[in-house]
C-alpha positions as CSV (number, residue, x, y, z in Angstrom):
1,M,87.8,118.6,115.2
2,N,88.8,115.4,113.5
3,N,86.4,116.2,110.7
4,E,88.3,119.4,110.0
5,I,91.6,117.7,109.7
6,S,92.7,115.3,106.9
7,F,95.3,112.8,107.9
8,F,97.9,111.4,105.5
9,D,99.8,108.6,107.2
10,C,103.5,108.3,106.4
11,N,104.2,105.1,108.3
12,I,102.0,102.1,107.3
13,S,103.4,98.6,106.7
14,I,101.9,95.4,105.3
15,G,103.1,91.9,104.7
16,C,104.8,89.2,106.8
17,T,108.0,89.5,108.8
18,A,110.7,86.9,109.4
19,L,109.2,86.5,112.9
20,I,105.9,85.1,113.9
21,A,103.6,88.0,114.7
22,G,100.4,86.0,115.5
23,D,97.1,87.7,114.7
24,R,98.7,91.0,114.2
25,V,99.7,90.1,110.6
26,L,96.7,91.4,108.6
27,K,95.7,91.4,105.0
28,T,96.2,94.7,103.2
29,A,92.4,95.2,102.8
30,D,92.0,94.8,106.6
31,V,94.8,97.3,107.4
32,I,93.3,99.9,105.1
33,K,89.8,99.2,106.4
34,R,91.1,99.9,109.9
35,L,92.7,103.1,108.8
36,N,89.6,104.2,107.0
37,S,87.6,103.6,110.2
38,C,89.8,106.3,111.8
39,N,89.3,108.6,108.8
40,I,92.7,108.0,107.4
41,Y,92.2,107.7,103.6
42,H,95.7,108.4,102.3
43,G,99.0,106.9,103.3
44,L,102.5,105.7,102.5
45,V,103.0,102.0,102.7
46,S,106.1,99.9,103.1
47,S,106.6,96.1,103.0
48,K,107.5,94.3,106.2
49,T,108.7,91.4,104.0
50,A,111.1,93.8,102.2
51,I,112.5,95.1,105.5
52,S,112.9,91.8,107.3
53,A,113.7,89.5,104.4
54,D,114.0,90.2,100.7
55,P,113.6,93.8,99.4
56,A,113.2,92.9,95.8
57,S,110.3,90.4,96.2
58,G,108.8,92.5,99.0
59,N,108.7,95.7,96.9
60,M,107.0,94.0,94.0
61,K,104.5,92.3,96.2
62,L,103.8,95.7,97.7
63,L,102.9,97.1,94.3
64,R,100.5,94.2,93.7
65,E,98.8,94.6,97.1
66,L,98.2,98.3,96.5
67,R,96.7,98.0,93.1
68,D,93.1,98.2,94.4
69,H,93.9,101.0,96.9
70,P,94.9,104.1,94.8
71,H,95.2,106.5,97.7
72,F,97.8,104.4,99.4
73,Y,101.3,104.7,97.9
74,P,104.3,102.5,97.8
75,V,107.5,103.2,99.8
76,W,110.3,100.9,98.6
77,T,113.0,99.3,100.7
78,I,116.4,99.6,99.1
79,I,119.8,98.1,99.8
80,P,122.5,100.6,98.6
81,S,125.3,98.1,98.6
82,A,128.4,97.6,96.5
83,T,126.8,94.4,95.2
84,Y,123.9,96.3,93.6
85,E,121.3,94.0,95.1
86,S,118.7,96.6,94.4
87,G,120.3,97.7,91.2
88,S,122.7,100.6,90.4
89,P,121.6,104.1,91.5
90,D,120.6,104.8,87.9
91,Q,118.5,101.6,87.6
92,I,116.9,102.3,91.0
93,K,116.0,105.8,89.8
94,R,114.3,104.4,86.7
95,D,112.4,101.8,88.8
96,L,111.2,104.5,91.2
97,K,109.8,106.5,88.3
98,E,108.3,103.5,86.5
99,H,106.4,102.4,89.6
100,D,105.5,105.8,90.9
101,V,107.2,105.1,94.2
102,K,106.7,107.9,96.8
103,G,109.5,107.2,99.2
104,V,112.4,105.0,100.1
105,V,113.2,103.3,103.4
106,L,116.6,102.1,104.4
107,S,117.1,99.4,107.0
108,P,120.9,99.3,107.6
109,K,120.4,97.3,110.9
110,E,118.2,94.6,109.4
111,H,120.2,94.3,106.2
112,G,123.7,94.5,107.7
113,Y,125.4,97.5,106.2
114,P,126.5,100.9,107.5
115,G,124.9,104.1,106.3
116,S,128.3,105.6,105.7
117,E,128.9,108.1,103.0
118,W,131.6,106.0,101.4
119,L,129.1,103.2,100.8
120,C,125.8,105.0,100.4
121,G,126.8,108.5,99.1
122,E,126.1,107.7,95.4
123,F,122.7,106.4,96.4
124,Y,122.0,109.5,98.5
125,D,123.0,111.7,95.6
126,M,120.5,109.9,93.3
127,L,117.6,110.4,95.8
128,C,118.6,114.0,96.4
129,S,118.6,114.7,92.6
130,I,114.9,113.7,92.4
131,H,113.9,115.0,95.9
132,M,112.7,111.5,96.9
133,P,111.8,111.3,100.6
134,L,114.1,109.0,102.6
135,F,112.8,107.2,105.7
136,I,115.5,106.1,108.2
137,S,115.9,105.0,111.8
138,V,118.9,105.7,114.0
139,D,120.6,102.7,115.6
140,P,123.8,102.5,117.7
141,E,125.8,100.6,115.1
142,N,124.7,100.7,111.5
143,F,123.1,104.2,111.3
144,T,124.3,106.4,114.1
145,W,123.7,110.1,114.8
146,E,127.0,110.7,113.1
147,H,125.8,108.9,110.0
148,L,122.6,111.0,110.0
149,Y,124.7,114.2,110.4
150,M,126.9,113.4,107.4
151,L,123.9,112.4,105.3
152,L,122.2,115.8,106.0
153,E,125.4,117.8,105.7
154,N,126.4,116.3,102.3
155,H,122.9,116.1,100.7
156,R,121.2,119.3,101.7
157,S,118.0,119.1,99.5
158,L,117.2,115.5,100.4
159,P,114.0,115.1,102.5
160,V,115.0,112.9,105.4
161,I,112.2,111.7,107.7
162,L,113.4,110.1,111.0
163,R,111.3,107.2,112.0
164,N,112.3,106.1,115.5
165,A,112.1,109.4,117.3
166,H,111.8,108.2,120.9
167,Y,111.4,110.1,124.1
168,Q,115.1,110.9,124.4
169,V,115.6,112.2,120.9
170,D,115.2,115.9,121.7
171,R,118.7,115.9,123.3
172,V,120.2,115.4,119.9
173,I,117.7,116.3,117.2
174,Y,117.1,119.9,118.3
175,K,120.7,120.7,117.1
176,L,120.0,118.9,113.8
177,L,116.7,120.7,113.3
178,E,118.5,124.0,113.9
179,R,121.0,123.3,111.2
180,F,119.1,121.3,108.5
181,D,116.0,122.4,106.7
182,D,115.2,119.0,105.2
183,L,115.1,116.9,108.3
184,Y,111.6,115.9,109.6
185,I,110.3,113.8,112.4
186,D,107.8,110.9,111.9
187,T,105.4,111.3,114.8
188,T,104.8,107.6,115.2
189,D,107.2,107.1,118.2
190,Y,107.5,110.7,119.2
191,L,105.8,110.3,122.6
192,V,107.5,113.2,124.4
193,F,105.7,115.1,127.1
194,Y,104.7,118.4,125.4
195,G,107.2,117.4,122.7
196,I,105.0,118.3,119.8
197,E,104.2,121.7,121.3
198,E,107.9,122.4,121.8
199,I,108.9,121.4,118.3
200,V,106.2,123.7,116.9
201,R,107.3,126.5,119.1
202,K,111.0,126.2,118.4
203,F,111.1,125.1,114.8
204,G,107.6,125.3,113.3
205,S,105.0,122.6,112.7
206,E,106.6,122.0,109.2
207,K,109.1,119.7,110.9
208,L,106.6,117.1,112.0
209,I,105.0,114.4,109.7
210,F,102.1,112.3,110.9
211,G,102.7,108.6,111.2
212,S,100.8,105.8,112.9
213,G,102.9,102.7,112.6
214,A,99.8,100.8,111.6
215,P,98.9,98.0,111.9
216,L,101.2,97.0,114.8
217,K,100.4,100.3,116.5
218,S,97.1,102.1,116.9
219,P,96.2,104.7,114.3
220,G,93.7,106.2,116.7
221,A,96.2,106.8,119.4
222,A,98.6,108.3,116.9
223,M,95.9,110.7,115.7
224,T,94.9,111.6,119.3
225,A,98.5,112.8,120.0
226,I,98.1,115.4,117.2
227,L,94.4,116.3,117.8
228,L,94.8,116.9,121.5
229,S,98.1,118.8,121.3
230,D,98.1,122.4,122.5
231,I,98.8,124.0,119.1
232,S,96.6,125.8,116.5
233,T,94.3,124.0,114.2
234,E,96.4,125.2,111.3
235,D,99.5,123.6,112.8
236,K,97.6,120.4,113.3
237,K,96.5,120.4,109.7
238,K,100.1,120.8,108.6
239,I,101.3,117.9,110.7
240,A,98.4,115.7,109.9
241,G,98.9,115.8,106.1
242,E,99.9,119.1,104.5
243,N,103.6,118.8,105.3
244,L,103.8,115.3,103.7
245,Q,101.8,116.4,100.7
246,K,104.2,119.3,100.1
247,I,107.2,116.9,100.3
248,L,105.6,114.5,97.8
249,G,104.7,117.3,95.5
250,E,108.4,118.1,95.1
251,I,109.4,114.7,93.8
252,D,110.7,115.2,90.3
253,H,111.6,112.2,88.2
254,E,112.5,114.3,85.2
255,I,115.6,116.0,86.8
């Protein structure tokens, strides 16, 4: 069945973190070789350096690392702060276009700012205007469920992909999926008993985006969760790659 289904990974990271990770810090070529061995030939890649340390240098290094891997696309880490550390929203918009960035990840917890509308609203507006996918994780302090709700409520056409969808997430996210069309779940951490099947049954397979969390997590295990789920082959194809391709196809830098 794997030969019938093309996987496009939304959650790959490369580079070093601020913490020592031992032999799990791999070169970009090694990460992509491992993905290719699992028949994953396309993916979105973020920089661990940008998330755990400095976004500016991490983002630029990410571009250099991906030059020889044209089917793996950059996701930039941005800080939407009043100090304009990543530039003004207009400057960020120009940079995203210039470097053909395919997504933005925010890390409020790691970078020490709240995801509140009063601080980030202008930045969210900019992403919404070009339909740029936003990857975000919920945490108890800096980006709560309330922050996520206000983001979705105020920026209706912004594709928001939730990354840390753990086993308890259904208690909250079902309500959000009912209300917001542009909320999606990255399957990397969505290890819920029959969770994929229930999401597909209640909301459609369009709400799920395949992610592996490579290289710190196993791409093979992530694929198996999709391949062995009790859903149709067509739904598996959508989750594996078609849903993400549709989102990326709607990015419009000319707006």
